[in-house]
N, C-alpha and C positions, 0 to 999 in steps of 0.2 A: 545605568537600567536594574537596582540593584533590585536583589531577590527576598519576600517573608521566606519565615518561618519556613510556611506549607510548600512554596513552590521548589527549593531548598533541597527537604526533605521526600517531596514525588522527583525530583530531578534524581536524586541520590541513588533512588531506591531502582526506576530505570539502571540509568546505568551497571548499577552492580549486578541484576539482571540478565538484561542486554548484553550488554556488552559481553562475560563469557557463554550465554549461548548459546548464544549468535556468529562465535569464533568457534564453539565447541561443529555449531550445524556446516561450518565452512570447511573443516577438518572433517567431517564424517561424509562431505562429500569430495572433495579434493583426493582425498587417502581410497577413494569408489566403498567405502563402507555403508554407505548409502544407493542410490539408483546409481550413479557416477555422477560427475559430470554432465555428460549430453541430456539424460534424462531429467538431470533435475534443475538446470542451469539458470531456469527462474528462476528458483529457490536461494541460490547464490546469488544470485544478482540482487533478489530481497534483502538476504544478510549482508547484503557489503550495505549498504543504503543502510539499518539495523544498527548496524554499525556507527554508519558517518554521522544519524539522527542519536549518538549517544556518544557524539563525540564534542557535537551539536550543546548537547545537555550541559556537556564539561563546562566546555567554553561560556556557557550561562552561567555556572556557579561559579566560574571564574573571576567574571566580571564583577563580581564584589570588594575583589582585590588588585584586577585586574584591564580596564578601561580598552586598552591594548585587542583583548580578545572581542571585543562589542562586531567590531565590523564582520568579520567568522561565523560570529554566531549568529550575524545578520541574512549573512550568505546560505548558510547552507541551513537556514527553516528552511530552505524548500525542500530541500531531502524531506523532515515529516510532510509539509501541505504537499505538496506532489506527488514525490520520489513513491512512497511507502504504498501509498495508496494508486499509481502509478500499477505499480507491479503484483500488485494485488491481483488490479482490473487481470492483465495478462495472465495469468493461474488463470480463472477464475471464467474465463475465455479461452485457455487452451483445453480446457477440464471442459468447457460446451459443448469446443469441437468432436476430441475424442470420445464421447456419446451420443452429440447429437447427429455428427455428420463427419464419420471414419473415415472415407473416402478423401477428405482435406485437410483432418488430422497427418494420414499416416503422407498425402503429398508435402506436406510440411514440418514433417515430424524432423527432418534433418539437423544435424547441428548450425548450418549456417544461416537456415532462416532463421531460428534462435537468435542468434548472435548483430542480424539483419533488426530485430525487433527488439532489441535491449540497447542497439544501438541508437535505436529509435528515442527508445524510453528515457535514456539515459542525457538523450543530446534533451529533449522534452522538459527531464528532472531539472536539467543543467538554465535552460532557459528562466525555469520555474524558479532557482535560486537568484537571480541574478535580478531579474524580477523584483523578487520581494528584499533584498538587501538595498532598489534605490527606490523604492515606495516607501521604504522606510525610513528611508536618511529623507530624504525630503519630507518624511510626516505626512505621507498621503496613506494613509490607514481606513481612508474611506474604499479608492481604489483598491488595496492589499485586498479588505476582507475582502468587495465581492469577486474576484477573482478566485478567491479561496472556495468561498460559496459554488462559483460555477463549475470549479472544478472536479470540487467534493460531488454535487450532485449528477454531475455528466457519470466519473466514477463510481458512488454508489448506482443508477439509470441500468449498467451493464451490468452491473453483478447480478443485476436483481430478473433481470430480460433471462440470464444463463440459468440462474438459479430455477427458475421459473419451468423453464426449456428441458434441464435435467428433470426434473420434479414430471415434467408432460410421458417424456420419454422414460421412465421409468414407472409408469402405471400403466403403457403399455404392452400387450402382451405377446408372446410371439405365438401361436397355436402350433405353424410348423412346424421351429423347430425341435432341435430332442433334447429334453429337461436337465441334460448337464447343461449341455452348452445354454441352457438360457440361465441357466444359475447363473454361471458367469454371468454371462453377459450384466443380470441384474447387479448381481456385486461387485462391479462392475461400478454399474452407473449408481449404485449408494456408496458407494464408496468418493467417485465426484460429486455428489447430490449435497456430503457433508459436507466435505473441504470446499465447496462455493459457501456453505449456510455455514457454517465456522469463519473461512473468512468476511466474510457479509456483518454477521452479530459484529463482527470483532471490531470491525470499521465502524459500526456503529457506537459501541462503546467504545473505545480511542478518541472517537472524532468529535461525538454527542455534546459532548461539554462547548468543544470548540464551536460548533454551531447554532448551540443557542446561545454562548455567549454575542457568537457572530450578529445575530438575527438581532438580539437585546440595542447590540451598540447601533446597527447602521438604524432599526426603528424609531432608538433616543434623540439620533442625532436628524433625522424625517420632523423628529413632531415639533424639537426645534426651531426648525427652519420655519414648521407651517402658525409655529405662537410667537 
């Protein structure tokens, strides 16, 4: 599959900006300059996934010269279609629990629970990678598109639920609490709301064109079958 000039330009921009930025984020987390590996474990895994996406885009660029990279590019396409939105969704759920269910959040705050959660997320992502590779190798684009749409709307619905729940918690006031404690709690809720909002908007902007094109392809195929 040869790429056009537009695709080459967009992929190159993503690689040139995404690879160094996410590598720097990993360095900050590992060195403890940020919040540390334990507190930023989900962000750490998201950055690893983003680096994998950059490498996948690199393989797509190399397809113009070396067809060997085609299988690798198809395999790691699952990082883009499932890995990134899944880890973004996990981060939103974590913020939701911290605000709406703080007792549950403190119970599962230790690193071992985060490791278990991320291990499950990576297993799901690996399964998506293998599925993408086999579906595209079999030229079953219809099944590939449907699975992508189902994954996207599932993760998007969870993020919207977290966003609305945190917004409701932010609007609730605690008249019996001290003003300073209430202000600190509201500040934490606002940070959580802003993080979930930014993540959700970023997801819509990044995957919006893919969703529109996927729906258009499915509708076109259905129309041809009816005709």
